[in-house]
PLY file of the C-alpha trace (Angstrom):
ply
format ascii 1.0
element vertex 305
property float x
property float y
property float z
element edge 304
property int vertex1
property int vertex2
end_header
-61.80 -53.22 -32.14
-62.89 -56.78 -33.09
-64.61 -55.57 -36.27
-61.54 -53.50 -37.29
-59.29 -56.54 -36.71
-61.54 -58.72 -38.85
-61.54 -56.10 -41.64
-57.73 -55.89 -41.60
-57.43 -59.68 -41.68
-59.81 -59.79 -44.66
-57.79 -57.14 -46.50
-54.65 -59.13 -45.78
-56.14 -62.19 -47.44
-57.17 -60.11 -50.45
-53.70 -58.55 -50.69
-52.15 -62.03 -50.80
-54.02 -62.60 -54.08
-53.99 -59.02 -55.37
-51.06 -56.71 -54.35
-53.15 -53.61 -55.18
-54.98 -54.10 -51.85
-51.75 -53.50 -49.91
-52.20 -49.71 -50.21
-55.50 -50.01 -48.29
-53.99 -52.01 -45.42
-51.52 -49.37 -44.21
-54.06 -46.63 -43.33
-56.36 -49.25 -41.77
-53.47 -50.53 -39.64
-52.55 -46.98 -38.57
-56.14 -46.28 -37.56
-56.37 -49.56 -35.66
-53.10 -48.88 -33.82
-54.33 -45.44 -32.78
-57.60 -46.88 -31.47
-55.69 -49.56 -29.55
-53.40 -46.91 -28.04
-56.40 -44.82 -26.95
-58.04 -47.90 -25.42
-54.83 -48.72 -23.52
-54.58 -45.12 -22.35
-58.13 -45.02 -20.98
-57.51 -48.35 -19.24
-54.64 -46.65 -17.38
-56.93 -43.79 -16.31
-58.76 -45.72 -13.62
-58.76 -43.04 -10.92
-62.03 -41.97 -9.39
-62.02 -38.60 -11.19
-59.96 -39.41 -14.30
-63.04 -39.31 -16.55
-63.96 -35.77 -15.43
-63.38 -32.46 -17.16
-60.31 -30.55 -15.97
-59.89 -27.17 -14.26
-56.45 -25.80 -15.15
-54.58 -22.81 -13.69
-51.35 -21.30 -15.04
-49.24 -18.95 -12.90
-45.92 -17.40 -14.03
-42.93 -17.60 -11.72
-39.34 -16.39 -11.98
-38.58 -14.59 -15.23
-40.53 -11.31 -15.15
-42.29 -10.37 -18.39
-40.80 -13.42 -20.11
-42.50 -15.66 -17.54
-45.85 -13.93 -18.16
-45.37 -14.44 -21.89
-44.47 -18.08 -21.21
-47.73 -18.50 -19.26
-49.65 -17.26 -22.30
-47.70 -19.64 -24.58
-48.65 -22.54 -22.31
-52.30 -21.47 -22.35
-52.19 -21.53 -26.15
-50.44 -24.93 -26.09
-53.12 -26.53 -23.93
-55.91 -24.90 -25.93
-54.45 -26.38 -29.13
-54.06 -29.78 -27.44
-57.69 -29.70 -26.29
-58.91 -28.83 -29.77
-56.94 -31.77 -31.22
-58.87 -34.11 -28.93
-62.30 -32.61 -29.53
-62.49 -30.95 -26.10
-63.86 -27.46 -25.53
-62.07 -24.76 -23.54
-63.80 -22.06 -21.49
-62.03 -19.38 -19.47
-62.86 -18.94 -15.80
-60.39 -16.21 -14.88
-57.70 -14.27 -16.75
-55.41 -11.51 -15.50
-53.34 -9.91 -18.30
-49.84 -8.60 -17.66
-49.40 -4.90 -18.48
-46.45 -5.37 -20.85
-47.14 -8.81 -22.36
-48.51 -12.21 -21.46
-50.60 -13.23 -18.46
-50.29 -12.74 -14.71
-52.55 -15.75 -14.32
-55.22 -17.71 -16.15
-57.70 -20.38 -15.09
-59.74 -22.31 -17.63
-61.83 -25.44 -17.97
-61.21 -28.22 -20.49
-64.56 -29.92 -21.00
-64.70 -33.49 -22.21
-64.51 -37.11 -21.11
-61.12 -37.98 -19.54
-59.80 -34.41 -19.84
-58.55 -34.60 -16.24
-57.09 -38.06 -16.80
-54.93 -36.66 -19.60
-54.10 -33.31 -18.01
-52.96 -34.64 -14.62
-49.55 -35.30 -16.21
-49.07 -31.55 -16.67
-49.23 -30.53 -13.01
-45.97 -28.91 -11.93
-43.43 -26.29 -12.99
-42.55 -25.85 -16.68
-39.27 -24.16 -17.70
-38.57 -22.25 -20.93
-35.08 -21.30 -22.20
-34.87 -18.88 -25.14
-33.52 -15.54 -26.35
-35.86 -13.00 -24.76
-37.99 -11.01 -27.23
-38.28 -8.33 -24.54
-34.55 -7.78 -23.92
-32.01 -5.69 -25.80
-29.23 -8.30 -25.89
-28.86 -11.82 -27.23
-28.45 -13.62 -23.91
-30.62 -16.57 -23.03
-33.51 -16.02 -20.63
-34.96 -18.75 -18.41
-38.63 -18.45 -17.46
-40.92 -20.55 -15.29
-44.66 -21.14 -14.95
-46.64 -23.49 -12.71
-49.58 -25.61 -13.87
-52.25 -26.72 -11.41
-54.92 -29.22 -12.49
-57.99 -30.38 -10.58
-61.03 -32.39 -11.73
-64.36 -30.65 -12.24
-66.67 -32.30 -9.74
-69.78 -33.95 -11.12
-73.18 -34.34 -9.47
-72.18 -37.61 -7.78
-69.77 -35.80 -5.43
-71.10 -33.26 -2.97
-68.59 -30.92 -1.32
-70.06 -28.79 1.45
-68.33 -25.46 2.11
-69.42 -23.44 5.13
-69.83 -19.80 4.10
-68.41 -18.81 7.50
-65.13 -20.39 6.42
-64.94 -18.19 3.31
-63.70 -14.66 2.76
-65.20 -13.08 -0.35
-63.43 -10.23 -2.11
-64.77 -8.34 -5.12
-62.85 -6.29 -7.65
-63.15 -4.59 -11.04
-62.32 -7.23 -13.59
-60.65 -4.84 -16.05
-59.31 -5.75 -19.46
-61.56 -6.29 -22.50
-65.27 -6.61 -21.95
-66.72 -3.11 -22.03
-67.61 -0.45 -19.51
-69.68 -2.74 -17.31
-66.74 -4.99 -16.49
-64.33 -2.13 -15.95
-66.52 -0.03 -13.63
-68.37 -2.55 -11.46
-67.10 -4.98 -8.85
-67.97 -8.03 -10.95
-64.80 -10.04 -10.26
-64.95 -12.45 -7.30
-62.17 -13.94 -5.19
-62.98 -16.62 -2.59
-60.46 -17.48 0.14
-61.04 -20.57 2.27
-59.82 -20.70 5.88
-57.26 -23.31 4.76
-55.68 -20.74 2.45
-57.02 -22.27 -0.75
-58.40 -19.59 -3.06
-60.20 -19.25 -6.38
-61.03 -16.31 -8.62
-63.33 -15.59 -11.53
-63.60 -12.41 -13.59
-64.63 -13.50 -17.09
-68.40 -13.14 -16.58
-70.16 -9.78 -16.65
-72.20 -10.45 -13.49
-70.92 -10.95 -9.96
-73.27 -13.89 -9.21
-71.96 -15.84 -12.22
-68.36 -15.13 -11.24
-69.17 -16.19 -7.67
-70.60 -19.48 -8.95
-67.52 -20.13 -11.10
-65.13 -19.30 -8.25
-67.03 -21.52 -5.82
-66.99 -24.48 -8.23
-63.23 -24.06 -8.71
-62.66 -23.74 -4.96
-64.62 -26.93 -4.27
-62.63 -28.80 -6.93
-59.35 -27.66 -5.39
-60.43 -28.60 -1.87
-61.58 -32.01 -3.08
-58.34 -32.62 -4.99
-56.23 -31.79 -1.93
-58.27 -34.05 0.34
-58.17 -36.88 -2.19
-54.39 -36.66 -2.50
-54.07 -36.64 1.30
-56.18 -39.79 1.39
-53.89 -41.43 -1.13
-50.81 -40.33 0.81
-49.48 -38.51 -2.24
-49.93 -34.87 -1.28
-46.19 -34.16 -1.09
-45.65 -35.49 -4.60
-48.55 -33.65 -6.23
-49.07 -30.29 -4.54
-46.09 -29.50 -2.32
-43.66 -30.83 -4.92
-44.33 -27.79 -7.11
-42.66 -25.70 -4.42
-41.05 -22.51 -5.68
-41.72 -21.67 -9.33
-38.02 -21.38 -10.15
-34.79 -23.34 -10.77
-34.69 -26.95 -9.61
-38.45 -27.44 -9.38
-39.41 -28.03 -13.03
-41.07 -31.20 -14.32
-40.37 -30.33 -17.96
-37.88 -28.13 -19.83
-38.48 -26.49 -23.21
-35.22 -25.25 -24.76
-35.28 -23.01 -27.85
-31.65 -21.73 -27.79
-28.84 -22.63 -28.43
-30.49 -25.93 -29.48
-34.08 -27.16 -29.46
-35.24 -29.76 -26.95
-38.26 -30.68 -24.86
-37.38 -32.98 -21.98
-39.43 -34.35 -19.10
-37.37 -34.13 -15.91
-39.30 -36.68 -13.85
-37.80 -40.07 -13.07
-39.43 -42.83 -15.05
-41.05 -40.55 -17.62
-38.90 -41.35 -20.63
-39.72 -39.35 -23.75
-37.61 -38.90 -26.85
-36.68 -35.43 -28.07
-39.74 -34.19 -29.99
-39.77 -31.07 -32.17
-40.36 -28.15 -29.84
-42.67 -26.21 -32.18
-44.92 -29.27 -32.55
-45.09 -29.56 -28.76
-45.89 -25.86 -28.32
-48.61 -26.33 -30.93
-50.30 -28.93 -28.73
-48.58 -32.22 -29.60
-48.39 -33.47 -25.98
-49.67 -37.03 -26.20
-46.25 -38.67 -25.96
-45.57 -36.97 -22.62
-49.01 -37.80 -21.28
-48.76 -41.47 -22.31
-45.32 -41.82 -20.74
-46.51 -40.27 -17.48
-49.57 -42.54 -17.27
-47.53 -45.66 -18.01
-45.06 -44.71 -15.28
-47.90 -43.95 -12.86
-49.61 -47.27 -13.61
-46.36 -49.23 -13.20
-45.63 -47.48 -9.90
-49.12 -48.19 -8.57
-48.74 -51.86 -9.57
-45.45 -52.15 -7.68
-46.96 -50.52 -4.61
-49.91 -52.93 -4.75
-47.53 -55.91 -5.00
-45.55 -54.72 -1.98
-48.76 -54.30 -0.04
-49.79 -57.81 -1.00
-52.92 -56.71 -2.82
0 1
1 2
2 3
3 4
4 5
5 6
6 7
7 8
8 9
9 10
10 11
11 12
12 13
13 14
14 15
15 16
16 17
17 18
18 19
19 20
20 21
21 22
22 23
23 24
24 25
25 26
26 27
27 28
28 29
29 30
30 31
31 32
32 33
33 34
34 35
35 36
36 37
37 38
38 39
39 40
40 41
41 42
42 43
43 44
44 45
45 46
46 47
47 48
48 49
49 50
50 51
51 52
52 53
53 54
54 55
55 56
56 57
57 58
58 59
59 60
60 61
61 62
62 63
63 64
64 65
65 66
66 67
67 68
68 69
69 70
70 71
71 72
72 73
73 74
74 75
75 76
76 77
77 78
78 79
79 80
80 81
81 82
82 83
83 84
84 85
85 86
86 87
87 88
88 89
89 90
90 91
91 92
92 93
93 94
94 95
95 96
96 97
97 98
98 99
99 100
100 101
101 102
102 103
103 104
104 105
105 106
106 107
107 108
108 109
109 110
110 111
111 112
112 113
113 114
114 115
115 116
116 117
117 118
118 119
119 120
120 121
121 122
122 123
123 124
124 125
125 126
126 127
127 128
128 129
129 130
130 131
131 132
132 133
133 134
134 135
135 136
136 137
137 138
138 139
139 140
140 141
141 142
142 143
143 144
144 145
145 146
146 147
147 148
148 149
149 150
150 151
151 152
152 153
153 154
154 155
155 156
156 157
157 158
158 159
159 160
160 161
161 162
162 163
163 164
164 165
165 166
166 167
167 168
168 169
169 170
170 171
171 172
172 173
173 174
174 175
175 176
176 177
177 178
178 179
179 180
180 181
181 182
182 183
183 184
184 185
185 186
186 187
187 188
188 189
189 190
190 191
191 192
192 193
193 194
194 195
195 196
196 197
197 198
198 199
199 200
200 201
201 202
202 203
203 204
204 205
205 206
206 207
207 208
208 209
209 210
210 211
211 212
212 213
213 214
214 215
215 216
216 217
217 218
218 219
219 220
220 221
221 222
222 223
223 224
224 225
225 226
226 227
227 228
228 229
229 230
230 231
231 232
232 233
233 234
234 235
235 236
236 237
237 238
238 239
239 240
240 241
241 242
242 243
243 244
244 245
245 246
246 247
247 248
248 249
249 250
250 251
251 252
252 253
253 254
254 255
255 256
256 257
257 258
258 259
259 260
260 261
261 262
262 263
263 264
264 265
265 266
266 267
267 268
268 269
269 270
270 271
271 272
272 273
273 274
274 275
275 276
276 277
277 278
278 279
279 280
280 281
281 282
282 283
283 284
284 285
285 286
286 287
287 288
288 289
289 290
290 291
291 292
292 293
293 294
294 295
295 296
296 297
297 298
298 299
299 300
300 301
301 302
302 303
303 304
């Protein structure tokens, strides 16, 4: 950042003598501001696992086929967001809905600080629109829940006793050829605590087992970490029922367009909904992280740290 600041200062001096240099200052300033914003953002992501890749699950709630379609729209939104930031996305598990959309999907966003960004998305998301699956012109409200956990790196070892696991296998179905459809390649792991994980995207059962186990360990770690921080009610239980009154964000397409974050302290202006659905989520993520950082600072002050 020091070099960029020096370059901008030099261009400013040149522009004072020759106005033609002014055109070069604006893009340089915009680039510098973006870099400063990214630096500030990463400074706010100081959690133990914020720099990790993210494991994301989307599950439709109330709303029937519209909710399944909404889950697929959210999957596309996060995929587009990841691509904007140079992250890669790989599916772990996907269960299509018979009519349209997804019954569930779990995927991994690979890249530095992917979890730090995506933690703001955990919770219930509400969509209001005219249903493309109905015969009338009445508005339909749909819900989907987002769960986000960090992908554990080699520095953290989570031991899971196989005696505490129930393993279920199933035909994965969907696209992928005869092998996937006819063999029990899909794997579901259920921990004694009730936490579960599934994988069906690989052709072999051992690979799906490995994916499901990694996801299960990440979920167990995330729950224990939130318990340690005394924040479990706010992060996991707060999602509650995937229906009215539980949403963290509302996306309204009719009779007006609006995207609004419902959480106290997360103040975001009214962005264009189609830009948001195309992956333009940074404003929401920045607002959430600023609120989280301010809240943690207040708590530290009260505790006398």
